[in-house]
C-alpha positions as CSV (number, residue, x, y, z in Angstrom):
1,M,-21.4,12.7,-93.1
2,D,-18.0,11.2,-92.5
3,Q,-18.3,7.4,-92.4
4,I,-15.1,6.8,-90.5
5,S,-15.9,9.3,-87.8
6,D,-19.3,7.6,-87.5
7,L,-17.6,4.2,-87.0
8,L,-15.2,5.6,-84.4
9,T,-17.9,7.5,-82.5
10,R,-20.1,4.3,-82.3
11,I,-17.1,2.3,-81.0
12,R,-16.3,5.1,-78.4
13,N,-19.9,5.4,-77.2
14,A,-20.4,1.6,-77.0
15,N,-17.2,1.4,-74.9
16,L,-18.4,4.0,-72.5
17,R,-21.7,2.2,-72.1
18,Q,-20.0,-1.2,-71.9
19,K,-22.0,-2.7,-74.8
20,D,-20.8,-6.1,-76.0
21,R,-21.5,-5.4,-79.7
22,I,-22.4,-2.6,-82.2
23,D,-23.8,-2.6,-85.7
24,V,-22.5,-0.2,-88.3
25,P,-23.5,0.2,-92.0
26,F,-21.2,-1.7,-94.4
27,A,-18.4,0.1,-96.3
28,K,-15.1,-1.3,-97.5
29,M,-13.1,1.3,-95.6
30,K,-14.9,0.6,-92.4
31,L,-14.4,-3.2,-92.8
32,E,-10.6,-2.7,-93.3
33,I,-10.4,-0.5,-90.2
34,V,-12.3,-3.1,-88.1
35,R,-10.1,-5.8,-89.5
36,L,-7.0,-4.0,-88.3
37,L,-8.5,-3.3,-84.9
38,K,-9.1,-7.1,-84.6
39,E,-5.5,-7.9,-85.7
40,E,-4.1,-5.4,-83.1
41,G,-6.3,-6.9,-80.3
42,F,-8.6,-3.9,-79.7
43,I,-11.8,-5.7,-80.5
44,A,-12.9,-9.3,-79.9
45,N,-14.3,-10.1,-83.4
46,Y,-16.4,-8.8,-86.3
47,K,-18.9,-10.2,-88.8
48,T,-20.5,-8.9,-92.0
49,L,-24.2,-9.4,-92.3
50,F,-26.2,-9.2,-95.5
51,T,-29.9,-9.6,-95.8
52,N,-31.3,-11.3,-98.9
53,G,-33.3,-8.5,-100.3
54,N,-31.0,-5.7,-99.2
55,K,-27.7,-5.1,-101.0
56,R,-26.5,-2.9,-98.1
57,G,-25.0,-4.9,-95.4
58,T,-24.0,-4.4,-91.8
59,I,-20.7,-4.9,-89.9
60,R,-21.3,-6.3,-86.4
61,V,-18.4,-5.4,-84.2
62,F,-17.9,-7.4,-80.9
63,L,-16.1,-5.2,-78.4
64,K,-13.4,-6.5,-76.0
65,F,-13.3,-6.0,-72.2
66,S,-11.0,-7.2,-69.5
67,P,-12.3,-9.6,-66.8
68,E,-12.9,-6.5,-64.6
69,K,-15.1,-5.1,-67.3
70,E,-12.6,-2.4,-68.3
71,S,-12.6,-1.7,-72.0
72,V,-9.5,-2.6,-74.0
73,I,-9.8,0.6,-76.1
74,R,-8.8,3.5,-73.9
75,G,-9.1,6.1,-76.6
76,I,-9.9,6.4,-80.3
77,Q,-9.4,9.6,-82.3
78,R,-10.0,10.6,-85.9
79,V,-6.9,12.5,-87.2
80,S,-7.5,13.3,-90.9
81,R,-11.0,14.5,-91.7
82,P,-12.8,15.7,-94.8
83,G,-12.2,19.4,-94.1
84,L,-8.5,18.8,-93.3
85,R,-6.7,15.8,-94.8
86,I,-3.4,14.9,-93.2
87,Y,-0.8,13.0,-95.2
88,R,2.6,11.8,-94.1
89,S,5.4,9.9,-95.6
90,Y,6.4,6.6,-93.8
91,S,9.3,8.3,-92.1
92,D,7.1,11.1,-90.7
93,I,4.3,9.0,-89.2
94,P,3.9,10.3,-85.6
95,R,4.4,8.1,-82.5
96,V,1.5,8.4,-80.1
97,R,1.4,7.5,-76.4
98,G,5.1,6.5,-76.5
99,G,4.5,3.9,-79.2
100,F,1.6,2.1,-77.3
101,A,-1.0,3.5,-79.7
102,V,-1.8,2.2,-83.2
103,T,-2.0,4.7,-86.1
104,I,-4.1,3.5,-89.0
105,L,-3.3,4.9,-92.5
106,S,-4.9,4.7,-95.9
107,T,-2.1,4.0,-98.3
108,S,-1.7,3.1,-102.0
109,Q,-1.3,-0.5,-100.8
110,G,-4.5,-0.5,-98.7
111,V,-5.4,0.3,-95.2
112,L,-2.3,-0.4,-92.9
113,T,-1.1,0.2,-89.4
114,H,1.9,2.5,-88.9
115,K,4.2,-0.6,-88.4
116,Q,3.1,-2.2,-91.6
117,A,3.5,1.1,-93.5
118,K,7.0,1.6,-92.2
119,E,7.9,-2.0,-93.2
120,K,6.5,-1.5,-96.7
121,K,8.0,2.1,-96.8
122,V,4.7,3.7,-97.9
123,G,3.0,6.8,-96.6
124,G,-0.5,7.9,-96.8
125,E,-3.5,9.6,-95.1
126,I,-3.6,9.2,-91.3
127,L,-7.1,8.0,-90.6
128,C,-7.1,7.5,-86.9
129,Q,-5.2,6.6,-83.7
130,V,-6.3,4.0,-81.2
131,W,-4.8,3.4,-77.7
C-alpha cells in the first residue's frame, strides 16, 4: 500500500469529520510531509510518539480549523503514485489554484515545497498538492 496516499486520505477524512487529531504509522517521508504542512500553516501541530517496547512509532497530527469550524485544508491530492511517477524540473513545476496551493516535492535535497525547490533550483518527484 502507498504510505503517502494513506497519510493524505487520513487527513482528508479527518477534515471531513472535523476530527481534532489523527494518528498515522511513523515513516520518515510522512514526517517530512507533515513538517511542511505545519510550516505552511495547514495543520496546527504534530508530534511523534514511540512506545518503549515498540520500535515502530506513530505520528500524531493535530488538524487546524477556523473559529467557525471550517477546515483550513480545502483539498489535498496525491499527484505522483507508485504506478505513475511524475517528475518535473524546477522550471516546470505546475502552479495550482492560481498559486494558492502548495506543491510538495521529493528532491535530492529532501522533501521541499515548490517555492523552496525553485529557490534551490532543484526538481524532483511531485508528491502531492494541498490547498
